[in-house]
C-alpha positions as CSV (number, residue, x, y, z in Angstrom):
1,M,7.5,-26.3,1.2
2,S,8.5,-23.7,3.3
3,L,9.7,-23.5,7.2
4,L,5.8,-20.9,7.2
5,D,3.6,-23.5,6.0
6,N,3.5,-24.2,10.0
7,K,1.3,-20.8,11.1
8,K,2.3,-21.3,14.7
9,R,5.9,-21.0,13.7
10,A,5.9,-18.2,11.3
11,R,4.3,-16.1,13.7
12,K,7.2,-16.8,16.1
13,F,9.2,-15.8,12.2
14,Y,7.5,-12.6,12.0
15,K,8.0,-11.2,16.2
16,Y,11.5,-11.7,15.7
17,F,11.9,-10.5,11.8
18,S,9.3,-7.2,12.6
19,K,12.8,-6.1,14.9
20,V,15.3,-5.7,11.8
21,Y,12.4,-5.5,9.3
22,D,12.2,-1.4,8.1
23,R,15.7,-1.5,7.9
24,I,16.5,-4.2,5.6
25,N,12.7,-3.5,3.7
26,P,14.3,-0.4,1.3
27,I,16.6,-2.6,-0.3
28,F,13.9,-4.4,-1.3
29,Y,10.7,-2.4,-1.6
30,S,11.3,1.5,-2.8
31,K,8.5,4.3,-2.2
32,E,8.4,4.6,-6.4
33,M,7.3,0.8,-5.6
34,R,4.1,1.2,-3.6
35,K,3.5,4.3,-5.0
36,I,3.1,2.2,-8.1
37,V,0.6,-0.5,-5.7
38,V,-0.9,2.4,-4.7
39,E,-2.2,3.5,-8.1
40,M,-3.1,0.1,-9.4
41,A,-5.9,0.2,-6.8
42,N,-7.3,3.2,-7.8
43,V,-7.8,4.7,-4.1
44,S,-9.4,7.7,-4.2
45,D,-10.6,10.1,-0.9
46,D,-13.9,8.4,0.3
47,D,-12.8,4.5,-0.1
48,F,-12.7,1.8,2.7
49,V,-9.4,-0.1,2.2
50,L,-8.3,-3.2,3.3
51,E,-4.4,-4.0,3.3
52,V,-3.3,-7.7,4.1
53,G,-0.5,-9.0,5.4
54,S,0.8,-4.8,6.7
55,G,3.6,-6.0,8.2
56,T,5.5,-2.6,10.0
57,G,3.6,-0.1,8.3
58,F,5.9,0.8,5.1
59,T,2.9,0.4,2.4
60,T,-0.3,1.5,5.0
61,E,1.9,4.7,4.7
62,G,1.3,5.2,1.0
63,I,-2.1,3.9,1.0
64,A,-2.5,7.2,4.1
65,E,-0.9,9.8,1.6
66,K,-4.1,8.9,-0.7
67,I,-7.1,8.2,1.9
68,D,-7.9,9.2,6.2
69,Q,-6.0,6.9,8.3
70,K,-9.6,6.3,9.5
71,R,-10.5,4.6,6.5
72,I,-8.2,2.2,6.3
73,V,-8.5,-1.5,8.1
74,A,-5.0,-3.1,8.2
75,L,-4.9,-7.0,9.0
76,D,-1.5,-9.2,10.1
77,I,-0.6,-12.2,11.4
78,T,1.6,-11.1,14.7
79,E,1.1,-8.0,17.1
80,E,4.7,-7.3,16.8
81,Q,4.2,-6.1,13.4
82,I,1.1,-4.1,14.0
83,F,2.8,-2.4,16.9
84,R,5.3,-0.6,15.3
85,S,2.8,0.2,12.4
86,L,0.6,1.7,15.2
87,K,3.0,4.2,16.6
88,K,3.5,5.8,12.8
89,L,-0.2,5.6,11.9
90,P,-1.7,5.3,15.2
91,N,-5.8,6.5,13.4
92,V,-5.6,3.3,11.3
93,N,-8.2,0.2,12.1
94,Y,-5.5,-2.8,12.8
95,F,-6.6,-6.4,13.0
96,V,-4.7,-9.3,14.0
97,G,-5.6,-12.2,11.7
98,D,-4.4,-14.6,8.9
99,A,-4.5,-13.7,5.1
100,E,-6.3,-16.9,4.5
101,N,-9.1,-16.4,6.6
102,L,-10.2,-12.8,6.6
103,P,-12.5,-11.2,9.5
104,F,-14.5,-9.5,7.0
105,K,-17.9,-9.5,5.1
106,D,-18.3,-9.9,1.5
107,K,-17.9,-6.9,-0.9
108,T,-16.9,-4.7,2.3
109,F,-14.0,-3.0,0.6
110,D,-13.8,-0.9,-2.1
111,A,-9.8,-1.8,-2.5
112,T,-7.6,-4.6,-1.1
113,I,-3.8,-4.5,-1.5
114,S,-1.1,-6.7,0.2
115,A,2.5,-6.0,-0.6
116,G,5.1,-8.3,0.2
117,S,3.2,-10.8,2.5
118,I,2.4,-13.3,-0.6
119,E,5.5,-15.2,-0.5
120,Y,4.9,-15.7,3.4
121,W,1.3,-17.0,2.5
122,P,1.4,-21.3,2.6
123,N,-1.5,-20.9,0.1
124,P,-1.7,-18.0,-2.0
125,L,-4.9,-18.8,-3.7
126,K,-7.0,-19.0,-0.8
127,G,-5.6,-15.6,0.4
128,I,-6.2,-13.9,-3.3
129,K,-9.8,-15.5,-2.9
130,E,-10.2,-14.3,0.2
131,M,-9.0,-10.7,-1.2
132,A,-11.7,-10.5,-4.1
133,R,-14.2,-12.0,-1.0
134,V,-13.8,-9.0,1.0
135,T,-13.7,-6.2,-2.1
136,K,-17.0,-4.9,-3.4
137,S,-17.6,-5.5,-7.4
138,G,-15.8,-3.0,-9.6
139,G,-13.0,-2.9,-6.4
140,R,-9.2,-4.2,-6.9
141,V,-7.6,-6.1,-5.3
142,V,-3.6,-5.5,-6.0
143,V,-0.7,-8.0,-5.0
144,L,3.4,-7.3,-5.2
145,A,4.7,-10.6,-4.9
146,P,9.1,-10.8,-4.9
147,R,11.2,-12.1,-8.4
148,R,13.4,-15.2,-7.2
149,P,16.8,-13.9,-6.3
150,E,19.7,-14.6,-8.5
151,N,22.5,-15.5,-6.1
152,K,22.3,-19.3,-5.6
153,I,23.4,-18.6,-2.4
154,I,20.3,-15.7,-1.2
155,R,18.2,-17.9,-3.5
156,A,19.0,-21.3,-1.1
157,L,18.2,-19.6,2.4
158,A,14.8,-18.0,1.0
159,N,13.3,-20.3,-0.8
160,L,13.5,-21.6,3.4
161,V,11.0,-19.2,4.0
162,M,9.4,-17.8,0.8
163,L,7.6,-18.7,-2.1
164,F,8.8,-17.0,-4.9
165,P,5.6,-16.8,-7.8
166,S,6.4,-16.0,-11.4
167,T,3.8,-13.4,-13.3
168,Q,2.3,-15.8,-14.8
169,Q,1.7,-17.8,-11.9
170,C,0.0,-15.0,-10.2
171,V,-1.8,-14.1,-12.9
172,A,-2.8,-17.6,-13.2
173,W,-4.3,-16.9,-9.0
174,F,-6.3,-13.8,-10.3
175,M,-8.2,-15.5,-13.2
176,M,-8.4,-18.5,-10.7
177,A,-10.2,-15.9,-8.4
178,G,-12.8,-14.6,-10.5
179,L,-10.9,-11.5,-11.1
180,E,-10.8,-9.7,-14.1
181,K,-9.4,-7.1,-16.0
182,I,-6.5,-8.4,-14.8
183,R,-3.1,-6.0,-15.4
184,F,0.6,-6.5,-14.4
185,V,3.7,-4.3,-13.9
186,E,7.7,-5.8,-13.2
187,V,9.6,-3.6,-11.2
188,G,12.7,-3.1,-9.1
189,P,14.0,-0.3,-6.1
190,Y,16.8,0.5,-8.9
191,R,17.5,1.0,-12.3
192,F,19.4,-1.7,-12.5
193,W,17.8,-4.3,-10.6
194,K,14.5,-3.8,-13.0
195,K,12.7,-7.1,-12.2
196,L,12.9,-7.2,-8.3
197,A,8.9,-7.6,-7.8
198,V,6.1,-8.0,-9.7
199,I,2.3,-5.8,-9.3
200,V,-1.0,-7.6,-10.0
201,S,-4.4,-6.1,-10.1
202,G,-7.6,-7.4,-10.6
203,E,-11.3,-5.7,-10.5
204,V,-14.0,-7.9,-8.7
205,P,-16.6,-8.4,-11.2
């Protein structure tokens, strides 16, 4: 169980975490990793793309390098996170919402991406199923999930607020969500830290 299993408590956490997120994020999630995430989504010019758990807009910026901001929908659970992203990317379509209950119709988007968010979801499988539901047939769902820290003290603290699904667990969730052509890559922001995260993608049948 995580401290963030309670959605009200989670919103309060993100409200304050958003103030330091942009300074902490580069340690764990590099531009090279972001490039892989976007490439695995097969995003092209005319696509309509959803980002789930968009935070302060780091991955959103990577998507915006591929398509016009107006073709991006970014959803996050807190207004504070969205406000910080809005300053960087003013033309993106922002929604305050829950990853496990997406406020969109079936088969709305050409691709759906979530990076650095699933570790905070109380029910990751439900969130992945929701991403698959709102993605068109033939479109890809892409998720980046962190690896468990090796340092015992950091791991103990992180376990209070985060999940650390294994590569096998993430692949299993994708299969249970009905996704096909599943592939994954284990990555890290530095050469000496190669398996800091796993990026998994699957195609909607």
